N, C-alpha and C positions, 0 to 999 in steps of 0.2 A: 504494500500500500504506500510505500515511500515515494512512488512515482506520481501521486496526486499533486496537482499543481496548486499554487496559491489561489488562483481564480475559483477553483472548486470549493476550497475552504471558505473563501470570502462569501460565496453564494450560500453556503450552508449557514454561516453565522448570520447573514442578513435574513435568511428564512427563519431562523430561530428568533431573532429580534422581532420580525414581523408577526410571527405566530403568537408571541407573547402579547403583542399589541392587539391582535384579533381577540385573544382570550379576554383581555382587559375591556375591549369594546363590548363584548358580549356581556361580561359581568356588569358593565355600566349601563347596559340597555341602549346602546347606540342604534341608530337607524340601520335597518336590515341591509339596504343597498350599500351603505358605507362599509359594513362588515363584510359583505360578499366581495366587494371590490378589493378590500385589503386581503381577504382570503385567497382571491385569485392571484394576487401578487406573490403570496407565499407559494402557491402551487407553481407559478412560473419560475421562481427562484429554485425550488426543489428540482424541477425538470432540468433546469440549466446545470445544476450541480450533478444530477444523475448523468447527464450527457458527458460532463467532464470526467466522471468516474469511468464511464464506459469507454471513452476515448483512451484514457490511461490504461485500462485493462487491455484493449486491443493493441495499443502502441508499445506496451511493455511486456505484459504477461504472455499474450498470444505470440507476439513477435519474437520474444525470447525463446519460447518453445519451438517455433518454426526454425529459427536460426540454429538451434542446437540439434534440430532434426530428430527429436524424440517423438516418435510416432504416437506412443501412448499418451504423452503429455499434450500433444497437439489435439488428439481426439478428445481428451478430457476437457481441454480449454474450449474447443468448438462446441462440445455438448453443453458446457456451462453457458456459453454465449447464446446459443439457441434457446436455452431455458429462460434466460433473462429477457431476451427479445420477445418470447411468447408471453411472458408476464407483462411486459411493457405494453404490448398491443391490447391487452384487456383492461388497461387502466386509462 
C-alpha cells in the first residue's frame, strides 16, 4: 500500500471532513437538499480516492507481478481486479 499517492490520501481526508459535516447537518436538522448536496460531495471524493487506489494497484501490484513473470501471482492479481470491478459496477 506504500504506492498510494498523496492525492488519494488528501481525497480520503476531505471525504472524512465532509462526512463529519453531513452528520452535523443532519443532527442540526439542516435543509434536506443542502444535506444531499454535501453528501454527494462526499461520494465524489470517495470515488476519486477509490480511483487513485485502483490506479496504484494496477500500476504497482499488477505491474510488478507481470514484470516478474509469476504466472500464479498474475492470475491472482487479475482475479482480484475483476472482483473489485464487478463490485464497483453494482455501486
